[in-house]
C-alpha positions as semicolon CSV with decimal commas, in nm:
position;residue;x (nm);y (nm);z (nm)
1;X;6,289;13,744;6,705
2;X;6,651;13,724;6,712
3;X;6,662;13,613;7,092
4;X;6,435;13,339;7,016
5;X;6,608;13,243;6,737
6;X;6,942;13,238;6,938
7;X;6,744;13,007;7,223
8;X;6,660;12,767;6,957
9;X;7,043;12,730;6,818
10;X;7,149;12,693;7,213
11;X;6,881;12,410;7,264
12;X;6,999;12,241;6,970
13;X;7,348;12,233;7,051
14;X;7,276;12,109;7,379
15;X;7,055;11,794;7,245
16;X;7,347;11,727;7,010
17;X;7,608;11,729;7,290
18;X;7,404;11,533;7,537
19;X;7,351;11,255;7,263
20;X;7,741;11,262;7,186
21;X;7,860;11,248;7,550
22;X;7,852;10,952;7,754
23;X;7,772;11,015;8,134
24;X;8,128;10,870;8,250
25;X;8,327;10,969;8,536
26;X;8,712;10,987;8,439
27;X;8,795;11,012;8,782
28;X;8,712;10,645;8,852
29;X;8,773;10,457;8,533
30;X;9,069;10,439;8,313
31;X;9,142;10,220;8,035
32;X;9,329;9,894;8,122
33;X;9,653;9,711;7,987
34;X;9,654;9,623;7,629
35;X;9,691;9,240;7,723
36;X;9,473;9,249;8,033
37;X;9,805;9,115;8,215
38;X;9,966;9,291;8,522
39;X;10,249;9,182;8,764
40;X;10,234;9,256;9,118
41;X;10,526;9,199;9,353
42;X;10,499;8,939;9,587
43;X;10,654;8,932;9,957
44;X;10,767;8,560;9,946
45;X;11,099;8,387;9,830
46;X;11,165;8,107;9,616
47;X;11,437;7,877;9,733
48;X;11,593;7,598;9,495
49;X;11,849;7,361;9,614
50;X;11,727;7,361;9,953
51;X;11,871;7,136;10,217
52;X;11,816;7,081;10,555
53;X;12,010;7,047;10,847
54;X;11,881;6,845;11,178
55;X;11,994;6,893;11,511
56;X;11,892;6,795;11,841
57;X;11,896;7,021;12,138
58;X;11,836;6,949;12,523
59;X;11,765;7,236;12,757
60;X;11,719;7,186;13,159
61;X;11,485;7,480;13,278
62;X;11,624;7,544;13,669
63;X;11,479;7,893;13,848
64;X;11,772;7,827;14,110
65;X;12,065;7,848;13,833
66;X;11,905;8,164;13,708
67;X;11,856;8,302;14,036
68;X;12,246;8,188;14,114
69;X;12,391;8,350;13,769
70;X;12,193;8,686;13,797
71;X;12,135;8,802;14,154
72;X;12,473;8,921;14,326
73;X;12,618;8,705;14,600
74;X;12,698;9,048;14,795
75;X;12,299;9,082;14,795
76;X;12,257;8,957;15,152
77;X;11,918;8,946;15,330
78;X;11,867;9,091;15,656
79;X;11,540;8,919;15,756
80;X;11,402;8,568;15,789
81;X;11,092;8,686;15,583
82;X;11,321;8,805;15,301
83;X;11,493;8,467;15,255
84;X;11,128;8,279;15,290
85;X;10,981;8,522;15,007
86;X;11,273;8,428;14,808
87;X;11,225;8,020;14,827
88;X;10,876;8,081;14,774
89;X;10,916;8,299;14,440
90;X;11,174;8,002;14,300
91;X;10,904;7,742;14,425
92;X;10,624;7,915;14,219
93;X;10,840;7,971;13,925
94;X;10,925;7,576;13,892
95;X;10,580;7,495;13,935
96;X;10,465;7,750;13,671
97;X;10,716;7,590;13,461
98;X;10,617;7,242;13,539
99;X;10,276;7,323;13,459
100;X;10,366;7,492;13,122
101;X;10,578;7,192;13,004
102;X;10,275;6,946;13,069
103;X;10,113;7,163;12,837
104;X;10,382;7,143;12,579
105;X;10,385;6,732;12,657
106;X;10,081;6,711;12,425
107;X;10,253;6,822;12,121
108;X;10,541;6,588;12,195
109;X;10,590;6,276;11,998
110;X;10,716;5,975;12,212
111;X;10,918;5,700;12,143
112;X;10,601;5,492;12,309
113;X;10,415;5,589;12,033
114;X;10,649;5,581;11,710
115;X;10,736;5,228;11,803
116;X;10,390;5,107;11,825
117;X;10,388;5,007;12,187
118;X;10,037;5,120;12,358
119;X;9,953;5,191;12,011
120;X;9,649;5,468;12,015
121;X;9,351;5,401;11,775
122;X;9,451;5,499;11,453
123;X;9,222;5,773;11,428
124;X;9,364;5,957;11,747
125;X;9,723;5,927;11,583
126;X;9,595;6,108;11,256
127;X;9,437;6,357;11,419
128;X;9,741;6,416;11,638
129;X;9,975;6,464;11,327
130;X;9,714;6,687;11,165
131;X;9,720;6,922;11,455
132;X;10,065;6,916;11,445
133;X;10,101;7,018;11,108
134;X;9,819;7,272;11,079
135;X;10,001;7,433;11,428
136;X;10,380;7,419;11,304
137;X;10,456;7,589;11,012
138;X;10,719;7,369;10,882
139;X;10,633;7,014;11,036
140;X;10,463;6,947;10,695
141;X;10,811;7,041;10,537
142;X;10,941;6,749;10,787
143;X;10,703;6,489;10,639
144;X;10,767;6,593;10,261
145;X;10,999;6,540;9,987
146;X;11,238;6,820;10,082
147;X;11,513;6,587;10,267
148;X;11,337;6,724;10,593
149;X;11,281;6,517;10,928
150;X;11,104;6,220;10,848
151;X;10,889;5,991;11,060
152;X;11,188;5,737;11,102
153;X;11,418;6,017;11,165
154;X;11,235;6,158;11,454
155;X;11,190;5,817;11,572
156;X;11,559;5,742;11,530
157;X;11,647;6,094;11,748
158;X;11,392;5,993;12,013
159;X;11,572;5,663;12,071
160;X;11,937;5,810;12,061
161;X;11,789;6,100;12,295
162;X;11,650;5,836;12,552
163;X;12,007;5,629;12,536
164;X;12,209;5,980;12,585
165;X;11,993;6,124;12,850
166;X;12,214;5,981;13,160
167;X;12,526;6,146;13,000
168;X;12,346;6,439;12,919
169;X;12,215;6,501;13,257
170;X;12,557;6,474;13,413
171;X;12,720;6,725;13,151
172;X;12,417;6,988;13,231
173;X;12,532;6,952;13,609
174;X;12,887;7,005;13,539
175;X;12,737;7,302;13,323
176;X;12,530;7,445;13,565
177;X;12,816;7,445;13,829
178;X;13,015;7,642;13,602
179;X;12,746;7,847;13,506
180;X;12,787;7,833;13,141
181;X;12,510;7,920;12,875
182;X;12,621;7,665;12,595
183;X;12,818;7,351;12,701
184;X;12,998;7,087;12,501
185;X;12,818;6,879;12,227
186;X;12,751;6,551;12,378
187;X;12,692;6,262;12,108
188;X;12,529;6,548;11,856
189;X;12,337;6,734;12,087
190;X;12,392;7,088;12,201
191;X;12,304;7,132;12,568
192;X;12,166;7,461;12,672
193;X;12,132;7,590;13,004
194;X;11,820;7,811;13,079
195;X;12,003;8,185;13,160
196;X;11,832;8,518;13,076
197;X;11,789;8,790;12,838
198;X;12,040;9,068;12,784
199;X;11,746;9,301;12,821
200;X;11,727;9,189;13,216
201;X;12,097;9,198;13,269
202;X;12,087;9,567;13,187
203;X;11,819;9,625;13,438
204;X;12,027;9,387;13,685
205;X;12,381;9,622;13,621
206;X;12,158;9,917;13,720
207;X;11,998;9,754;14,014
208;X;12,347;9,608;14,145
209;X;12,438;9,975;14,256
210;X;12,141;9,988;14,459
211;X;12,215;9,655;14,605
212;X;12,587;9,770;14,688
213;X;12,476;10,054;14,906
214;X;12,114;9,978;15,038
215;X;12,111;9,615;15,211
216;X;11,751;9,553;15,253
217;X;11,479;9,309;15,175
218;X;11,281;9,533;14,975
219;X;11,540;9,582;14,678
220;X;11,609;9,221;14,684
221;X;11,260;9,101;14,639
222;X;11,152;9,365;14,372
223;X;11,489;9,257;14,178
224;X;11,379;8,871;14,247
225;X;11,028;8,952;14,130
226;X;11,130;9,112;13,803
227;X;11,385;8,815;13,775
228;X;11,123;8,561;13,767
229;X;10,873;8,735;13,574
230;X;11,090;8,783;13,303
231;X;11,215;8,439;13,273
232;X;10,851;8,268;13,322
233;X;10,750;8,511;13,034
234;X;11,052;8,405;12,791
235;X;10,978;8,054;12,893
236;X;10,599;8,081;12,780
237;X;10,666;8,227;12,470
238;X;10,946;7,961;12,377
239;X;10,693;7,684;12,469
240;X;10,442;7,890;12,251
241;X;10,682;7,888;11,984
242;X;10,772;7,516;12,019
243;X;10,370;7,411;12,007
244;X;10,377;7,601;11,708
245;X;10,672;7,452;11,518
246;X;10,881;7,761;11,564
247;X;11,254;7,783;11,697
248;X;11,217;7,936;12,017
249;X;11,462;8,257;12,019
250;X;11,512;8,237;12,391
251;X;11,647;7,913;12,389
252;X;11,830;7,901;12,065
253;X;12,052;8,210;12,021
254;X;12,136;8,294;11,689
255;X;12,501;8,229;11,726
256;X;12,385;7,857;11,794
257;X;12,251;7,865;11,443
258;X;12,556;7,985;11,276
259;X;12,747;7,744;11,444
260;X;12,528;7,466;11,340
261;X;12,542;7,614;10,976
262;X;12,928;7,617;10,959
263;X;12,949;7,284;11,113
264;X;12,727;7,128;10,827
265;X;12,839;7,331;10,533
266;X;13,215;7,345;10,630
267;X;13,202;7,697;10,531
268;X;13,181;8,047;10,682
269;X;12,798;8,128;10,716
270;X;12,693;8,452;10,626
271;X;12,420;8,680;10,819
272;X;12,171;8,611;10,498
273;X;12,198;8,262;10,541
274;X;12,171;8,268;10,938
275;X;11,858;8,470;10,926
276;X;11,679;8,294;10,694
277;X;11,768;7,964;10,825
278;X;11,615;8,106;11,166
279;X;11,333;8,249;11,002
280;X;11,214;7,928;10,796
281;X;11,343;7,713;11,043
282;X;11,140;7,444;11,242
283;X;11,157;7,290;11,609
284;X;10,972;6,973;11,702
285;X;10,938;6,889;12,046
286;X;11,070;6,525;12,097
287;X;11,119;6,490;12,494
288;X;10,954;6,662;12,817
289;X;11,016;6,580;13,153
290;X;10,802;6,825;13,323
291;X;10,900;6,681;13,698
292;X;11,277;6,728;13,618
293;X;11,168;7,053;13,402
294;X;11,370;6,905;13,102
295;X;11,288;6,949;12,731
296;X;11,433;6,828;12,412
297;X;11,359;6,923;12,050
298;X;11,457;6,883;11,719
299;X;11,540;7,234;11,503
300;X;11,535;7,209;11,129
301;X;11,747;7,428;10,954
302;X;11,733;7,517;10,581
303;X;12,085;7,552;10,448
304;X;12,060;7,838;10,157
305;X;12,286;7,965;9,923
306;X;12,236;8,347;9,828
307;X;12,259;8,205;9,425
308;X;11,943;7,997;9,509
309;X;11,726;8,275;9,615
310;X;11,457;8,402;9,357
311;X;11,190;8,677;9,414
312;X;10,848;8,624;9,309
313;X;10,589;8,815;9,100
314;X;10,205;8,732;9,082
315;X;10,107;8,744;8,735
316;X;9,708;8,923;8,742
317;X;9,539;8,794;8,392
318;X;9,168;8,946;8,338
319;X;9,241;8,885;7,940
320;X;9,102;9,166;7,687
321;X;8,841;9,198;7,385
322;X;8,910;9,186;7,030
323;X;8,588;9,283;6,837
324;X;8,323;9,010;6,961
325;X;8,599;8,777;7,132
326;X;8,734;8,768;7,474
327;X;9,106;8,669;7,455
328;X;9,310;8,541;7,775
329;X;9,684;8,450;7,707
330;X;9,757;8,135;7,904
331;X;10,015;8,262;8,156
332;X;10,155;8,093;8,499
333;X;9,996;8,210;8,820
334;X;10,364;8,342;8,941
335;X;10,692;8,418;8,775
336;X;11,030;8,420;8,951
337;X;11,342;8,621;8,908
338;X;11,694;8,675;9,034
339;X;11,831;8,969;9,150
340;X;12,129;8,958;8,932
341;X;11,898;8,948;8,617
342;X;11,589;9,097;8,688
343;X;11,446;9,116;8,334
344;X;11,458;8,737;8,301
345;X;11,152;8,563;8,426
346;X;11,110;8,212;8,503
347;X;10,810;7,978;8,512
348;X;10,814;7,803;8,820
349;X;10,654;7,472;8,874
350;X;10,535;7,515;9,224
351;X;10,409;7,165;9,275
352;X;10,771;7,054;9,350
353;X;10,783;7,285;9,621
354;X;10,695;7,305;9,959
355;X;10,506;7,621;10,099
356;X;10,617;7,715;10,412
357;X;10,529;8,042;10,635
358;X;10,252;8,099;10,399
359;X;10,452;8,269;10,148
360;X;10,777;8,122;10,112
361;X;10,871;7,807;9,878
362;X;11,130;7,570;9,969
363;X;11,237;7,357;9,662
364;X;11,491;7,075;9,649
365;X;11,603;7,137;9,296
366;X;11,556;7,386;9,005
367;X;11,171;7,369;8,973
368;X;11,132;7,605;8,647
369;X;10,995;7,519;8,325
370;X;11,269;7,415;8,099
371;X;11,120;7,537;7,775
372;X;10,876;7,855;7,869
373;X;10,893;8,034;7,537
374;X;10,489;7,964;7,505
375;X;10,409;7,975;7,857
376;X;10,536;8,324;7,911
377;X;10,432;8,495;7,623
378;X;10,466;8,872;7,616
379;X;10,639;8,850;7,957
380;X;11,015;8,752;7,795
381;X;11,179;8,851;7,500
382;X;11,021;8,643;7,223
383;X;11,152;8,503;6,863
384;X;10,977;8,540;6,555
385;X;10,693;8,326;6,483
386;X;10,602;8,224;6,852
387;X;10,293;8,109;6,925
388;X;10,080;8,218;7,231
389;X;9,819;7,992;7,351
390;X;9,506;8,198;7,407
391;X;9,161;8,087;7,534
392;X;8,909;8,264;7,298
393;X;8,527;8,293;7,384
394;X;8,243;8,496;7,237
395;X;8,068;8,803;7,365
396;X;7,757;8,627;7,416
397;X;7,953;8,360;7,634
398;X;8,130;8,554;7,879
399;X;7,887;8,658;8,167
400;X;8,102;8,662;8,466
401;X;8,306;8,974;8,570
402;X;8,647;8,932;8,664
403;X;8,785;9,213;8,927
404;X;9,151;9,177;9,085
405;X;9,285;9,394;9,336
406;X;9,639;9,556;9,206
407;X;9,755;9,795;9,459
408;X;9,510;10,066;9,557
409;X;9,305;9,998;9,234
410;X;9,082;9,712;9,050
411;X;9,179;9,554;8,736
412;X;8,831;9,459;8,613
413;X;8,714;9,308;8,290
414;X;8,345;9,266;8,236
415;X;8,067;9,235;7,947
416;X;7,872;9,488;8,132
417;X;7,825;9,849;7,981
418;X;7,755;10,034;8,293
419;X;7,815;10,032;8,672
420;X;7,631;10,157;8,964
421;X;7,837;10,404;9,227
422;X;7,664;10,404;9,593
423;X;7,776;10,680;9,814
424;X;7,733;10,617;10,156
425;X;7,758;10,969;10,286
426;X;7,495;11,124;10,074
427;X;7,286;10,819;10,047
428;X;7,263;10,848;9,631
429;X;7,360;10,598;9,347
430;X;7,480;10,729;9,025
431;X;7,503;10,488;8,705
432;X;7,793;10,558;8,483
433;X;7,902;10,407;8,173
434;X;8,207;10,169;8,127
435;X;8,417;10,297;7,835
436;X;8,611;9,980;7,795
437;X;8,543;9,627;7,940
438;X;8,931;9,581;8,045
439;X;8,968;9,881;8,272
440;X;9,114;10,027;8,579
441;X;8,871;10,137;8,893
442;X;8,970;10,341;9,158
443;X;8,646;10,380;9,388
444;X;8,610;10,678;9,561
445;X;8,605;10,710;9,945
446;X;8,310;10,596;10,101
447;X;8,146;10,470;9,810
448;X;8,102;10,105;9,672
449;X;8,058;10,028;9,294
450;X;7,869;9,778;9,189
451;X;7,923;9,565;8,867
452;X;7,675;9,299;8,817
453;X;7,699;9,069;9,108
454;X;8,062;9,257;9,246
455;X;8,087;9,489;9,478
456;X;8,420;9,665;9,443
457;X;8,514;9,889;9,789
458;X;8,759;10,175;9,816
459;X;9,119;10,107;9,865
460;X;9,343;10,307;10,066
461;X;9,654;10,392;9,865
462;X;9,866;10,410;10,227
463;X;9,742;10,063;10,277
464;X;9,731;9,865;9,964
465;X;10,009;10,061;9,769
466;X;10,230;9,770;9,588
467;X;10,499;9,769;9,287
468;X;10,302;9,679;8,954
469;X;10,451;9,641;8,611
470;X;10,253;9,644;8,288
471;X;10,448;9,455;8,002
472;X;10,534;9,702;7,743
473;X;10,526;9,387;7,479
474;X;10,152;9,412;7,375
475;X;10,193;9,804;7,344
476;X;10,408;9,709;7,040
477;X;10,256;9,428;6,911
478;X;9,903;9,315;6,798
479;X;9,712;8,989;6,813
480;X;9,522;8,925;6,492
481;X;9,233;8,713;6,520
482;X;9,078;8,565;6,204
483;X;8,735;8,650;6,153
484;X;8,631;8,311;6,098
485;X;8,771;8,194;6,447
486;X;8,492;8,467;6,573
487;X;8,217;8,268;6,385
488;X;8,366;7,958;6,516
489;X;8,362;8,010;6,878
490;X;8,035;8,150;6,862
491;X;7,859;7,816;6,767
492;X;8,142;7,546;6,905
493;X;8,191;7,754;7,235
494;X;8,514;7,814;7,431
495;X;8,847;7,709;7,237
496;X;9,227;7,710;7,274
497;X;9,414;7,843;6,990
498;X;9,726;7,979;6,915
499;X;9,799;8,338;6,798
500;X;10,129;8,510;6,678
501;X;10,179;8,837;6,793
502;X;10,246;9,082;6,485
503;X;10,462;9,415;6,506
504;X;10,260;9,718;6,491
505;X;10,526;9,865;6,275
506;X;10,470;9,562;5,993
507;X;10,074;9,591;6,031
508;X;10,145;9,978;5,915
509;X;10,382;9,895;5,649
510;X;10,140;9,617;5,503
511;X;9,860;9,888;5,515
512;X;10,059;10,134;5,307
513;X;10,166;9,870;5,066
514;X;9,746;9,823;4,968
515;X;9,641;9,966;4,621
516;X;9,529;10,310;4,615
517;X;9,216;10,173;4,395
518;X;9,111;9,942;4,694
519;X;8,793;10,078;4,877
520;X;8,903;10,228;5,188
521;X;8,690;10,171;5,482
522;X;8,618;10,417;5,771
523;X;8,479;10,369;6,114
524;X;8,253;10,585;6,260
525;X;8,363;10,680;6,561
526;X;8,295;10,937;6,863
527;X;8,544;11,208;6,733
528;X;8,399;11,211;6,406
529;X;8,057;11,233;6,572
530;X;8,161;11,560;6,766
531;X;8,328;11,697;6,433
532;X;8,012;11,624;6,238
533;X;7,802;11,824;6,549
534;X;8,053;12,107;6,540
535;X;8,022;12,139;6,178
536;X;7,630;12,182;6,192
537;X;7,623;12,370;6,485
538;X;7,869;12,633;6,293
539;X;7,636;12,649;6,019
540;X;7,329;12,697;6,210
541;X;7,523;13,006;6,378
542;X;7,641;13,111;6,032
543;X;7,300;13,106;5,894
544;X;7,149;13,271;6,212
545;X;7,366;13,576;6,197
546;X;7,354;13,616;5,828
547;X;6,999;13,617;5,857
548;X;6,992;13,880;6,146
549;X;7,240;14,108;5,971
550;X;7,047;14,109;5,624
551;X;6,719;14,176;5,808
552;X;6,923;14,473;5,977
553;X;7,064;14,591;5,639
554;X;6,740;14,607;5,499
555;X;6,568;14,820;5,762
556;X;6,878;15,054;5,739
557;X;6,842;15,069;5,372
558;X;6,491;15,142;5,398
559;X;6,570;15,474;5,634
560;X;6,829;15,582;5,417
561;X;6,629;15,594;5,134
562;X;6,350;15,774;5,326
563;X;6,568;16,031;5,454
564;X;6,749;16,101;5,093
565;X;6,351;16,147;4,940
566;X;6,297;16,395;5,212
567;X;6,608;16,619;5,163
568;X;6,556;16,614;4,792
569;X;6,193;16,734;4,837
570;X;6,321;17,037;5,060
571;X;6,602;17,137;4,827
572;X;6,384;17,166;4,527
573;X;6,217;17,546;4,595
574;X;6,573;17,680;4,666
575;X;6,673;17,565;4,328
576;X;6,423;17,733;4,151
577;X;6,477;18,061;4,347
578;X;6,841;18,063;4,253
579;X;6,762;18,011;3,874
580;X;6,546;18,344;3,885
581;X;6,825;18,549;4,045
582;X;7,072;18,514;3,780
583;X;6,869;18,666;3,494
584;X;6,786;18,971;3,718
585;X;7,159;19,082;3,796
586;X;7,241;19,054;3,400
587;X;6,952;19,328;3,362
588;X;7,082;19,556;3,627
589;X;7,406;19,537;3,489
590;X;7,340;19,633;3,131
591;X;7,149;19,941;3,269
592;X;7,482;20,046;3,448
593;X;7,673;20,021;3,121
């Protein structure tokens, strides 16, 4: 009987706990930020007050001069075959360079095309400029409002270059005779004779010791092959860079960029300025002569001050829930800050800037919104009675799930109450309950989590790790929503309202100032349900144990009474004998006396 009763108690307890506990997975889901706003670091830079310096560069690619500069004079050939092979290798290199320049010529803007003579069809010119702007990362900057290379400037530089070609060629010839890498500037054009890389020079110095001892054709042939192969590889990468609109590192060394910036600013150039100019700069080919292996291009160098460099953060905003309303504070897509004051966030107007290298922004002036008090609600220190423009929607109107990747987790806002987790390894599916409508979700490995029509996959922390910041403003402030507003948006639809954040301390003080006679409304929550279930279970256990103990006590009392009765029956004859024995003793005593 007692065992059956205990089983019934355990079944009741399991039923109560099953109704109270939701089948959720704490390893997958965590509550999201109070405001639904997270700041995520962005690798790009915002550069203000940026002006560009344009410089023409003329280069002659001559394999013979490369051979004369790098191959030692002491390396004499011992056979006719070696001499013939050297000429063949140089001729082959010249033909390769000519072919590569012919390909580059397709990306070159000629004077004839710019002046309008032999004009091609309007559609073809548009396609040419479009292709160049797509391939060249900064060609679009040149045709924008950032004081870059305008189309008229390109036309002017091309015209000047054609007039300067005779003087440039004469200077190049003198420069080649003296075997100088960078010569004098002729009418604003820097002249560069193609030499070779420092890496190969180290190899040459190692081979020179061999050539000084062994005078054979084989060593010279191997040296010549390496020299021409590396030269063609460098030239090929340079032409690819020009075709893509980038500054060719082989033809334009970093020292030349530093000299150009120093000339343009008349100040000492810092390494940061030189590297940024090299990275964000562009190059546009304007003259290509495949027969003479000559090329000229414009390099566009941004002049950047260290105080004009700002870092960027993406503002991930999925909103939050307040009763039956979904609220989303209006925030900018990105915020900017300076390293000198990283806590001060600014709202930039990126439409004033030009995007380059897919992640950086070049701005001709300060692009920040002058009064960003209402536009950065909760992201910057706020004064009293500040209004936060907020988009309010009723729960019945929110039908789309928002999911944003933030590091190795997903920030999700959804009206859905459940989700399905599919495990590929076990080919199983599990339905879980969503504890909150704004949450962090970390999908386990080899699994996919489905919320409505959105599938969230596993994010490897080593690949998707990033710095994030959750604004702490809304952890101490609350946006109070009027109940009439909820009824209004339910029937009128989505609206933009102004909400004022209220400090939680003030809310507590106001609640304590309420009259004690005012009825207090309690909201039944999950902890209350657990407490009630524990109390009921305690009463049941107490009643069961009491019932068992009472029953066992009665049985014990019955046994004790039975034993007492039997003892009394046994002791009754002995008592009668003890009563008769004292009378006989008295009679015998009297007779003796």
